Each structure stands twice: as structure tokens, then as C-alpha cells.
C-alpha positions in Angstrom: -5.2 -20.0 -6.2 -8.1 -19.8 -3.8 -11.2 -17.6 -4.5 -13.3 -16.2 -1.6 -16.3 -13.9 -1.7 -16.3 -10.5 -0.1 -18.3 -11.5 3.0 -16.0 -14.5 3.7 -12.9 -12.2 3.3 -14.4 -9.7 5.8 -15.2 -12.4 8.2 -11.9 -14.3 8.0 -9.4 -11.6 7.1 -6.9 -12.6 9.7 -6.9 -16.2 8.6 -6.6 -15.2 5.0 -3.7 -12.9 5.8 -1.9 -15.8 7.5 -2.4 -18.0 4.4 -1.0 -15.2 2.3 2.0 -14.8 4.6 2.6 -18.6 4.0 2.8 -17.8 0.3 -0.7 -18.4 -1.0 -2.4 -16.0 -3.5 -6.1 -15.4 -2.7 -8.6 -13.8 -5.0 -11.6 -11.9 -3.6 -14.7 -11.9 -5.7 -18.0 -10.1 -5.7 -20.9 -12.1 -7.2 -18.3 -14.5 -8.5 -16.4 -11.8 -10.4 -12.8 -11.4 -9.2 -12.1 -7.8 -8.0 -8.9 -8.1 -5.9 -6.0 -10.3 -5.1 -4.2 -10.8 -1.8 -0.5 -11.6 -2.4 2.5 -11.5 -0.2 4.0 -8.0 -0.1 7.6 -9.2 -0.4 10.4 -6.7 -0.2 8.9 -3.3 -0.8 11.4 -1.1 -2.7 11.7 2.6 -2.6 10.4 4.1 -5.8 12.4 6.7 -7.7 10.8 9.9 -8.6 11.0 10.3 -12.4 14.4 9.6 -13.8 16.5 10.9 -10.9 16.7 9.7 -7.4 15.1 12.3 -5.1 14.7 12.1 -1.4 11.9 14.2 0.0 12.6 15.1 3.6 9.9 14.3 6.2 9.5 18.0 7.1 8.9 18.9 3.4 5.5 20.5 4.1 6.3 22.1 7.5 6.0 25.8 7.9 9.0 27.9 6.7 11.2 29.6 9.3 10.3 33.3 9.9 13.4 34.6 8.1 12.7 32.5 5.0 9.1 33.4 5.0 9.9 37.2 5.3 12.1 37.0 2.2 9.1 35.8 0.2 6.9 38.7 1.2 
């Protein structure tokens, strides 16, 4: 595992990401103290909400239709 300081990570982020894509783990340190790790993301899985599977629609927070809104008044 490679350790780099924050300034080096900021300067060479693209190169570090290429190394991570190749499978390397990189630790970012501030004043020699590790604060973060760059690791390959792998397959990101959908998380379940609580103990049941719940799909929240993309328009969940869109305004209610006028008819629905009127029934709440």
C-alpha cells in the first residue's frame, strides 16, 4: 500500500486514480497521519432501506398534482 501526503494527492489525483483503477490501494496522509484511503469502487450495490426492499421513485419530491393537493387542504 502506498502512502501520499495531501499536497501530492491534490497535484497527482488523476495519476493516483489510474493506479487505483489498476487495483492499488493508496492512503492519503496529513502530517504523516493517515486520513483517507483510495480503493477501487468495485461493483456498487443498491442498498436496501431497513429490512424491506423499497424503491423510491425519482419524482418522489416533485409537487403534488392539483387534485391531490386540494384533498389535503
